[in-house]
FIBA-101053 format. One record per residue (C-alpha): x, y, z; residue in three letters. Coordinates in steps of 0.5 Angstrom, whole numbers, plus 500, padded with zeros to 3 digits. Example, Ala and Ser with C-alpha at 12.3 -4.5 7.8 and 13.67 -1.06 7.14 Angstrom:
REM FIBA-101053
525491516ALA;527498514SER;
END
This chain:
REM FIBA-101053
312645867MET;319647863ILE;321643858THR;329641856ARG;328646850ASP;325651854ASP;331651859PHE;336651854TRP;333658851THR;333661858ILE;340658859ALA;342661853ASP;339668854ASP;342668861ALA;349667858ARG;348673853LEU;346677858GLU;352675863THR;357676857GLU;354684857TYR;354685864VAL;361682866ALA;364686860ASP;361692863GLU;363690870LYS;370688869LEU;372694863HIS;374698869TYR;380693869LEU;383696863GLN;385703866ASN;385701874ALA;391703878SER;395697881LEU;392697888GLU;385697885THR;387691880LEU;390687886GLN;383688890SER;379686884ILE;383680883CYS;384678890LEU;376677891GLN;376672886TYR;380668890ARG;375666895TYR;370663890PHE;376659887THR;377657894LYS;370654896ASP;368652889PHE;372645890PRO;368643896ASP;361645893ASN;363640887LEU;365635892GLY;358636895VAL;355636888LEU;358629886VAL;355626893SER;348628891LYS;348625884LEU;346619881PRO;351614878TYR;352617870GLY;355622866LYS;354628870MET;357625876LYS;363622873SER;364629869LEU;363633875ILE;368628879ALA;373630873LYS;372637874ILE;373637881LEU;380632880ALA;382638875GLU;381643880GLU;385639886LEU;391639881GLY;389631880GLU;394629886GLY;399635885ASN;398640890ASP;402645886LYS;397645880HIS;391646884THR;387652881HIS;387655888LEU;395655888ARG;395657880LEU;391663882PHE;395665888ASP;401664884ASP;398669879PHE;396674885LEU;403673888LEU;406675881SER;402682881ILE;405684888SER;400682892ILE;402679899SER;400672901GLU;399675908ASP;393678906VAL;390672902PHE;386670908GLU;383676911SER;381681905SER;374678903ILE;369683901ASN;364681907GLN;358682903GLU;361676899ASN;362672905VAL;354671906THR;353670898LEU;359664898LEU;356661905ASN;349661901GLU;352657895ILE;354652900LYS;348651904GLN;344651897LEU;348646894THR;348642900LEU;340642902ASN;337643895GLU;335638890SER;341635886PRO;338638879ALA;338645883TYR;345644885ALA;347642878ILE;344649876GLY;347653881LEU;354649882CYS;355645876GLY;353650871MET;353657875GLY;360655877GLY;363652871GLU;359656865CYS;357662868LEU;364663872CYS;367662865GLN;364668862ILE;367673868TYR;374670867LEU;374671860ALA;372678861ASN;376679866MET;382676862HIS;380680856LYS;380687860ASN;386685865LEU;391684859ILE;390691857LYS;392694863ASN;398698863PRO;401695869TYR;400688866ILE;403690860LYS;409693863ASP;410687867ASN;407681862LYS;414677862LYS;414677870SER;407675871ILE;405668872ASP;400666867TRP;398659868GLU;392659871PHE;389664865TRP;392659860ASN;388654863PHE;381658864HIS;381662857VAL;383656853GLY;380650850ASP;379646856ALA;373650859ASP;370650852VAL;370643852ILE;367643859HIS;361647857ARG;360642852GLN;360636856LEU;356639861VAL;351641856ARG;351633854GLU;350631861ALA;345636863ILE;341633857ASN;342626859GLU;339628866VAL;333632863ALA;331626859ASP;331621865ALA;327625869ASP;323631865PRO;320633872SER;327636874CYS;328641869VAL;324646873SER;329645879ASP;335646874LEU;332652871ALA;331655878ALA;339653880GLY;341656874TYR;338663875GLN;340663882LYS;347662880ALA;346668875LYS;344672880HIS;349671885ASN;355672880TRP;352679878ASP;351680885THR;358678887PHE;362682882TRP;357688884SER;360687891ASN;367687888VAL;366693884TYR;363698889ARG;368696894ALA;374696890SER;372703886VAL;368707891PRO;369713888LYS;365711881LEU;357711881GLN;355704881GLU;351704874THR;350697873ILE;344694876SER;344687879VAL;340682875SER;334679879LYS;331672880ILE;
END
């Protein structure tokens, strides 16, 4: 049986690997054309749209305690805490609009391979154990996602178009997601997971399985985006396997 310490070793190793892979996948943003930049950024919208619903399912599956309250708090933030103009989807849409993407294409441009991937995440969150869903959606969506966002932002701001138009771009989404709030979220998620693991050590295997699935899905998601957005470049980054 996997212990709590084993799990954190697995999770920390996966995080380091994800940081390396994410930077390789998103490094191209530094020199991408505006069209390619728009295409890559637009694809992240579809995860942002689905994430709150998956969090809602996760909240419904969890027993009362620190984890349930924390995920509910993160969900409230995703939904703008009652202000629809402050939902994270709306903030990201405002960013997309500010880099000259038409709102007309927001709902019709998803990479078809990622449709299957995002639907799988929905079904697994709904049907697997609460511990598996924590690893998949709680840690995967909140922690692994942050690695990709941080690398996306780091490379994005070096792009010539972004630098030339910095003052007219809406940065509110990024101000939240590459700031202290997400670092604090990671720390709180870790504390809450420790409480779950201590209460039921037998669930740690499911936590690890969900987290590893999340890592595989994130790597696959961005590989799909990369291949579709940069078709002339040979795909040299292998997708991590479970």
